C-alpha positions as a Markdown table, in Angstrom:
| # | Residue | x | y | z |
|---|---|---|---|---|
| 1 | Met | -0.1 | 0.1 | 0.2 |
| 2 | Glu | 1.1 | 3.3 | -0.8 |
| 3 | Leu | 1.7 | 6.0 | 1.6 |
| 4 | Gly | -0.7 | 8.4 | 0.5 |
| 5 | Tyr | -3.4 | 5.9 | 0.3 |
| 6 | Leu | -2.3 | 5.1 | 4.0 |
| 7 | Ile | -2.4 | 8.6 | 5.0 |
| 8 | Ser | -5.9 | 9.3 | 3.4 |
| 9 | Leu | -7.2 | 6.3 | 5.5 |
| 10 | Ile | -5.7 | 7.3 | 8.8 |
| 11 | Ile | -7.0 | 10.9 | 8.2 |
| 12 | Leu | -10.2 | 9.4 | 7.2 |
| 13 | Gly | -10.6 | 7.3 | 10.2 |
| 14 | Val | -9.6 | 10.4 | 12.4 |
| 15 | Ser | -12.1 | 12.6 | 10.9 |
| 16 | Leu | -14.8 | 9.9 | 11.3 |
| 17 | Val | -13.8 | 9.3 | 14.9 |
| 18 | Leu | -13.8 | 13.2 | 15.4 |
| 19 | Leu | -17.1 | 13.4 | 13.4 |
| 20 | Ile | -18.5 | 10.9 | 15.8 |
| 21 | Gly | -17.1 | 12.6 | 18.9 |
| 22 | Ile | -18.4 | 15.7 | 17.9 |
| 23 | Gly | -21.8 | 14.3 | 17.1 |
| 24 | Val | -21.9 | 12.8 | 20.6 |
| 25 | Tyr | -20.7 | 15.8 | 22.3 |
| 26 | Ala | -23.2 | 17.6 | 20.3 |
| 27 | Met | -26.0 | 15.2 | 21.2 |
| 28 | Lys | -25.1 | 15.6 | 24.7 |
| 29 | Lys | -25.3 | 19.4 | 24.7 |
| 30 | Ile | -28.6 | 19.5 | 22.5 |
| 31 | Lys | -30.4 | 16.8 | 24.6 |
| 32 | Pro | -31.3 | 19.3 | 27.7 |
| 33 | Thr | -32.7 | 21.5 | 25.0 |
| 34 | Leu | -34.8 | 18.9 | 23.3 |
| 35 | Lys | -35.9 | 17.9 | 26.9 |
| 36 | Asn | -36.9 | 21.7 | 27.3 |
| 37 | Ile | -38.5 | 21.8 | 24.1 |
| 38 | Glu | -40.5 | 18.6 | 24.8 |
| 39 | Arg | -41.6 | 20.1 | 28.3 |
| 40 | Thr | -42.4 | 23.5 | 26.7 |
| 41 | Gln | -44.6 | 21.8 | 24.1 |
| 42 | Thr | -46.6 | 19.8 | 26.9 |
| 43 | Thr | -46.7 | 22.8 | 28.9 |
| 44 | Val | -48.2 | 24.7 | 26.1 |
| 45 | Gln | -50.6 | 21.8 | 25.2 |
| 46 | Asp | -51.8 | 21.8 | 29.0 |
| 47 | Gln | -52.4 | 25.8 | 28.5 |
| 48 | Ile | -54.3 | 25.3 | 25.5 |
| 49 | Glu | -56.2 | 22.8 | 27.1 |
| 50 | His | -56.9 | 25.0 | 30.1 |
| 51 | Phe | -57.9 | 28.1 | 28.1 |
| 52 | Thr | -60.0 | 26.1 | 25.7 |
| 53 | Asn | -61.9 | 24.7 | 28.9 |
| 54 | Glu | -62.1 | 28.3 | 30.3 |
| 55 | Ser | -63.3 | 29.6 | 27.1 |
| 56 | Asp | -66.1 | 26.9 | 26.6 |
| 57 | Ala | -66.9 | 27.8 | 30.2 |
| 58 | Ile | -67.2 | 31.3 | 29.4 |
| 59 | Gln | -69.0 | 30.9 | 26.1 |
| 60 | Lys | -71.8 | 28.8 | 27.9 |
| 61 | Lys | -72.2 | 31.7 | 30.7 |
| 62 | Val | -72.3 | 34.2 | 27.9 |
| 63 | Asp | -75.2 | 32.0 | 25.8 |
| 64 | Leu | -77.0 | 31.6 | 29.1 |
| 65 | Ile | -77.0 | 35.5 | 29.7 |
| 66 | Met | -77.8 | 35.9 | 26.3 |
| 67 | Thr | -80.7 | 33.5 | 26.8 |
| 68 | Arg | -81.9 | 35.5 | 29.9 |
| 69 | Val | -81.5 | 38.9 | 27.8 |
| 70 | Asp | -83.8 | 37.4 | 25.1 |
| 71 | Ser | -86.3 | 36.4 | 27.7 |
| 72 | Thr | -86.1 | 39.7 | 29.4 |
| 73 | Lys | -86.6 | 41.5 | 26.0 |
| 74 | Glu | -89.5 | 39.5 | 25.3 |
| 75 | Val | -91.2 | 40.1 | 28.7 |
| 76 | Ala | -90.3 | 43.9 | 28.4 |
| 77 | Glu | -92.1 | 43.7 | 25.2 |
| 78 | Ile | -95.0 | 42.2 | 26.5 |
| 79 | Asn | -95.2 | 44.6 | 29.3 |
| 80 | Leu | -94.8 | 47.4 | 27.1 |
| 81 | Glu | -97.6 | 46.1 | 25.1 |
| 82 | Arg | -99.7 | 46.0 | 28.1 |
| 83 | Ile | -98.8 | 49.4 | 29.5 |
| 84 | Asn | -100.1 | 50.8 | 25.9 |
| 85 | Glu | -103.3 | 49.0 | 26.6 |
| 86 | Leu | -103.5 | 50.4 | 30.1 |
| 87 | Ser | -102.7 | 53.9 | 28.6 |
| 88 | Asp | -105.5 | 53.4 | 26.2 |
| 89 | Tyr | -107.9 | 52.2 | 28.9 |
| 90 | Ala | -107.2 | 55.0 | 31.0 |
| 91 | Ser | -107.5 | 57.4 | 28.1 |
| 92 | Ser | -110.9 | 55.9 | 27.3 |
| 93 | Leu | -112.0 | 56.3 | 30.9 |
| 94 | Ser | -110.9 | 59.6 | 31.1 |
| 95 | His | -113.0 | 60.5 | 27.9 |
| 96 | Ser | -116.0 | 58.4 | 29.6 |
| 97 | Leu | -115.7 | 60.3 | 32.9 |
| 98 | Thr | -115.5 | 63.8 | 31.2 |
| 99 | Tyr | -118.6 | 62.7 | 29.2 |
| 100 | Leu | -120.4 | 61.7 | 32.5 |
| 101 | Lys | -119.4 | 64.9 | 34.2 |
| 102 | Glu | -120.8 | 66.7 | 31.4 |
| 103 | His | -124.1 | 64.9 | 31.1 |
| 104 | Gly | -124.6 | 63.6 | 34.4 |
| 105 | Gly | -127.0 | 66.1 | 35.5 |
| 106 | Asn | -129.2 | 65.2 | 32.4 |
| 107 | Tyr | -129.0 | 61.5 | 33.5 |
| 108 | Ser | -129.9 | 62.2 | 37.3 |
| 109 | Lys | -132.9 | 64.2 | 36.2 |
| 110 | Gly | -134.1 | 61.4 | 33.7 |
| 111 | Ile | -133.6 | 58.8 | 36.6 |
| 112 | Ile | -135.3 | 60.7 | 39.2 |
| 113 | Glu | -138.4 | 61.4 | 36.9 |
| 114 | Asn | -138.3 | 57.7 | 35.8 |
| 115 | Thr | -138.2 | 56.7 | 39.5 |
| 116 | Tyr | -141.1 | 59.3 | 40.3 |
| 117 | Thr | -143.2 | 58.1 | 37.7 |
| 118 | Glu | -142.7 | 54.2 | 38.7 |
| 119 | Leu | -143.3 | 55.3 | 42.4 |
| 120 | Lys | -146.4 | 57.0 | 41.4 |
| 121 | Thr | -147.9 | 54.4 | 39.2 |
| 122 | Asp | -146.3 | 51.2 | 41.0 |
| 123 | Gly | -146.2 | 52.4 | 44.4 |
| 124 | Pro | -149.9 | 51.8 | 45.6 |
| 125 | Arg | -150.1 | 48.5 | 44.1 |
| 126 | Leu | -146.7 | 47.5 | 45.7 |
| 127 | Ala | -148.1 | 48.8 | 48.9 |
| 128 | Glu | -151.3 | 47.0 | 48.5 |
| 129 | Thr | -149.2 | 43.8 | 48.0 |
| 130 | Phe | -147.2 | 44.5 | 50.8 |
| 131 | Lys | -150.1 | 44.9 | 53.3 |
| 132 | Arg | -151.6 | 41.6 | 52.0 |
| 133 | Ala | -148.5 | 39.9 | 52.5 |
| 134 | Phe | -148.1 | 41.2 | 55.9 |
| 135 | Lys | -151.6 | 40.5 | 56.7 |
| 136 | Arg | -151.4 | 36.9 | 55.8 |
| 137 | Thr | -148.1 | 36.6 | 57.5 |
| 138 | Val | -149.8 | 37.9 | 60.5 |
| 139 | Glu | -152.7 | 35.3 | 60.2 |
| 140 | Lys | -150.3 | 32.5 | 59.9 |
| 141 | Gln | -148.3 | 33.3 | 62.7 |
| 142 | Lys | -151.5 | 33.6 | 64.8 |
| 143 | Gln | -152.6 | 30.1 | 63.8 |
| 144 | Arg | -149.2 | 28.7 | 64.5 |
| 145 | His | -149.1 | 30.3 | 67.8 |
| 146 | Gln | -152.5 | 29.0 | 68.6 |
| 147 | Gly | -151.6 | 25.5 | 67.2 |
| 148 | Asn | -148.5 | 25.6 | 69.9 |
| 149 | Thr | -150.5 | 26.7 | 72.6 |
| 150 | Gln | -153.1 | 23.9 | 72.3 |
| 151 | Thr | -150.4 | 21.2 | 71.7 |
| 152 | Leu | -148.8 | 22.0 | 75.1 |
């Protein structure tokens, strides 16, 4: 074997040993960094899961609040409609009371006249009916009283 060939084999062997040694040394130096990267990835994944769960919980609360807001809005609309109806009724009542105030005298005069006319025509008849009923009641009471005293 020639000397150049031997030197090149030696250089190749030394460079191969050096390359393997540097590779082992580099792996020893990089290994903690790789472990830190793995831990960081695990921590990041845990944080992502944590904040995803937090986000889901907050979203559920927001959905619940929005549902309550919608319900409250519907109730408020119904109450507003009822207030408008009440306002209409109050306005109608106010108009009716004003009309009654303006025409109350005429109505009361008519009622008094009708009552006077009825008393004039129906009064004596009612008085006669009342007298008859009173007399019959007194007679029945007398008969009952006489019947009780005889049985005793």
